[in-house]
C-alpha positions in Angstrom: 194.5 109.6 70.8 192.7 111.5 73.4 189.4 112.5 72.4 186.1 111.0 71.2 184.2 113.3 68.7 180.6 113.0 69.6 177.7 113.4 67.0 175.7 115.3 66.1 177.7 118.5 66.7 181.3 117.1 67.1 181.9 117.8 70.9 185.1 116.4 72.2 184.8 113.8 74.9 188.1 113.0 76.8 188.9 109.3 76.5 189.7 107.5 79.9 193.0 106.1 78.4 195.2 107.9 76.0 197.6 106.3 73.5 199.3 106.9 70.5 198.1 105.5 67.0 201.2 104.7 65.0 199.3 103.3 62.0 201.5 100.3 62.3 198.7 97.7 61.4 199.2 93.8 61.5 200.4 93.9 57.7 202.7 96.7 58.2 204.4 95.1 61.3 204.6 91.7 59.7 206.4 93.3 56.7 208.9 95.0 59.0 209.4 91.6 61.2 209.8 89.6 58.0 212.0 92.3 56.2 209.7 92.7 53.2 209.3 95.8 51.1 205.6 95.2 50.7 202.9 93.9 52.9 201.9 91.5 49.9 205.2 89.9 50.0 204.5 88.7 53.5 203.1 85.2 54.6 199.9 87.3 55.6 199.0 87.6 51.8 201.1 84.4 50.4 198.1 81.8 50.7 195.8 84.3 49.0 198.1 85.1 46.2 198.8 81.4 45.6 195.3 80.6 45.5 194.2 83.3 43.1 197.2 81.9 40.8 195.9 78.5 41.1 192.5 79.3 40.3 193.1 82.0 37.4 196.3 80.4 36.0 197.7 83.9 35.8 201.5 84.2 36.0 203.0 83.9 39.4 202.9 86.9 41.8 206.2 88.8 41.8 205.5 92.0 44.0 206.1 94.1 41.2 204.9 97.8 41.3 204.9 101.0 39.0 206.7 100.7 35.8 208.1 97.2 36.7 204.5 95.7 36.7 204.3 95.9 33.1 201.0 94.1 32.3 199.7 95.3 35.7 199.3 91.6 36.7 200.7 92.2 40.1 198.3 95.1 40.7 195.5 93.0 39.7 196.6 90.2 42.3 196.7 93.1 45.0 193.1 94.3 44.2 191.7 90.8 44.2 193.5 89.9 47.5 192.5 92.9 49.2 188.8 92.2 48.1 189.1 88.8 49.4 190.3 89.8 52.8 187.7 92.6 53.0 184.9 90.1 52.1 186.2 87.7 54.6 186.1 90.3 57.5 182.6 91.5 56.6 181.3 88.0 56.3 182.9 87.4 59.7 181.1 90.3 61.2 177.7 89.1 60.0 177.4 90.9 56.6 175.5 88.7 54.2 176.3 89.2 50.6 173.4 89.7 48.3 172.8 90.6 44.7 
């Protein structure tokens, strides 16, 4: 990354430090280090997925996708886990949920 696009006309300003954004966020890095095929199979998500299972009584999360996720239970787990994480970050940043 070497430029910062400035509003309102989109002029490019050179950044003082240039770097490469690999897209290798925390979850992706952890899945590589833990040799998992999915971010959700890592310990980053395990506590959230276990708590979803405990509260809902749903079948245990098995990291299935596509046709293997017959009832789409695993898809539902991932959606709920993502929402929980997003809300956690938002609340930590000072956003207050309302109506």
